C-alpha positions, 0 to 999 in steps of 0.5 A: 314117099318111100323109105329104106331103114338101115340098122346098126346091130351093134349100136342097137344091142348095146344102146337099147337092148342089153340087160332087157328082156326085149331082145326078141325084137321085131325090126320091121315093126320098130322101123315102121313105128319110127316112120311117119304115116304115109311113108311106104317102107320098102326094106329094112337092112340089119347089119350085124356080125356073128358073135364070139362068146366067153365061158360065162355065157356059151349059149349066146352064140346059139341065141343070136343064131336063133334070132337071125333065123327068125328074122330071115324066116319072116322074110321082111328083113335083110341080114348083112353080116360082118365078123368079129376079130378076136385078138390078145392084147394087154390092158391096165388092171383096175385097182380093186380098192377103187370104188369110183370111175377114177380107177388106178393103174395097177399094172398090165394084164392080158385080155382078149379084145373083140372088135366088130369088123365090116358092119359099119362099112357095109351099112355106109356102102349100102346107104350110099349105093341105094341113094345113087340108085335112087332106091328111096326118098327117105333113108332112116338110119338107126345108129349112135356111131358118128363114123356114119356122118360122112355117108349121111352127109353124102346121101343128103347133099350129093343125092338130095335125100332125106336122112333120118337118124334115130340113136339107140343110145341114151346120149345125144350125138351132136355130130349125127344131129348136125349131119341128119335131116332129122335126129332123135333118140329111140324111145326107151319103151319102144322095144317092149311093144315091137316083139316078134311072135313067140313062135315063127313058122319056118319051112313047109314041114311045120317047124317053128323057131321059138324065142329063147327062154332066157329072153322071156 
């Protein structure tokens, strides 16, 4: 049995990594740990987008670049990039007096809204294409996005492949559960034991990529 793993970077970050010190994640090691013994891991495809940042964290862009460079330098993970669209819009302002989730509308305020574009489509197309080419027997998808249900069902029913879904979110997605051959949430303690080395050699001149200090 041979497997390919498809990772929804946006879902992985916001579902499992944000607010933790484990963002220096070894995606290959994590993928390997989620597969049963005896299944050969052929490849890991990581779908993400270069982030746009805000004044309160101007170094976030640099940290993401360093991380992607580290993944590419290891040569095990294929990074597939979409993009972020930033546009100005209006949204209701929350009443400052409200201390519960039932916020009160106190008028509209201008905001910038960021939307990740193309990554979810890239993941779906890659998975269906690989299934059509008979590239693997097992398709493992790391996502909590129910928009992937159509692609998952296509791979399962049209191409007769096993599709495993691991949700990085702490909640359960019934749609993904129903669509997949097997569904489970990623263990919350897994990132801590699947970290990249502190330094990763790059090139042939002794250069290294180091884990960002704030991720330690």
